[in-house]
C-alpha positions in Angstrom: 19.2 146.1 73.7 17.4 146.0 70.4 13.6 145.5 70.2 14.1 142.8 67.5 17.1 140.9 66.3 17.1 138.0 63.9 19.9 136.7 61.7 20.0 133.5 59.7 22.4 132.0 57.2 21.6 128.9 55.2 22.2 126.9 52.0 20.1 124.4 50.1 22.1 121.4 51.2 22.9 122.2 54.8 21.6 123.5 58.1 20.1 126.9 58.7 22.1 128.7 61.5 20.3 131.4 63.3 20.5 134.0 66.0 17.3 135.5 67.5 16.3 137.6 70.4 13.5 136.1 72.5 12.6 138.6 75.3 16.0 139.3 76.9 17.5 135.9 75.9 19.7 135.8 72.8 19.6 132.4 71.2 21.8 130.6 68.7 20.8 127.4 67.0 20.5 125.4 63.9 17.7 123.7 62.0 16.9 121.8 58.9 14.6 124.3 57.2 13.0 127.2 59.0 14.8 128.8 62.0 11.5 128.9 63.9 11.7 125.1 64.1 15.3 125.0 65.1 17.1 123.5 68.0 18.6 126.1 70.4 22.3 125.3 71.1 23.2 128.4 73.2 21.1 130.8 75.0 22.5 133.8 76.9 21.4 137.1 78.4 24.0 139.6 77.3 25.0 142.3 79.8 24.1 145.9 79.2 27.8 146.6 78.4 27.8 143.9 75.7 24.7 145.4 74.1 26.3 148.8 74.1 29.4 147.5 72.5 27.3 145.6 69.9 25.4 148.8 69.0 28.6 150.7 68.7 30.0 148.0 66.3 26.8 148.2 64.2 27.2 152.0 64.0 30.9 151.6 63.1 30.3 149.2 60.2 27.5 151.4 58.9 24.9 148.7 59.1 22.0 151.2 59.0 22.9 152.0 55.4 23.1 148.4 54.2 21.0 147.7 51.0 17.8 145.7 51.3 19.1 143.0 48.9 22.6 141.7 47.9 22.2 139.1 45.1 24.7 137.5 42.9 22.8 137.1 39.6 25.0 134.3 38.2 24.7 131.8 41.1 21.3 130.1 41.6 22.1 128.0 44.7 24.6 128.5 47.4 24.3 130.5 50.6 21.6 132.9 51.6 21.3 135.1 54.6 18.7 137.3 56.3 19.1 140.0 58.9 16.7 142.2 60.8 17.6 144.5 63.7 15.3 147.0 65.2 16.0 149.7 67.8 13.6 152.5 68.8 15.4 154.9 66.5 17.0 152.7 63.8 16.3 149.6 61.9 17.8 147.5 59.1 16.4 144.6 57.2 18.7 143.0 54.6 18.9 139.8 52.6 21.6 138.2 50.4 22.0 135.4 48.0 25.7 134.6 47.4 26.5 138.2 47.9 27.4 140.2 51.0 28.1 143.7 52.2 31.8 144.3 52.8 31.3 144.4 56.5 29.4 141.0 56.7 32.1 139.2 58.7 32.3 142.1 61.1 28.5 141.6 61.8 29.1 137.9 62.4 32.0 138.8 64.8 29.8 141.3 66.7 27.0 138.7 67.1 29.5 136.1 68.3 30.8 138.5 71.0 27.3 138.8 72.4 27.6 135.1 73.2 31.1 135.6 74.7 32.6 133.3 72.0 34.6 133.7 68.8 33.1 132.5 65.5 29.8 131.2 66.8 28.4 131.8 63.4 
């Protein structure tokens, strides 16, 4: 299990969707504005096996080498996202504005599987 996990995706005209780790509970929710003020829609405690599979997927997609920023310079509004995952020996902190790493959808799939659902995000 990571020490810290937070992911959010948002746009100027819609909800902010977020995933965050709170102690052992993994939460998914949405808010208007900051994720800290959001409404929790699903809260689960993933099994050790799910956490191991999640970590393997992170390793497989090379998340530890993601750039700090992914920005599309010609689009001023649209969709933004933020990610921070911290383990004892590895960490990633990445942000994007209308631009994504190639493996972005694989990250969303891996997060959804922690909840035991497809396409939660």
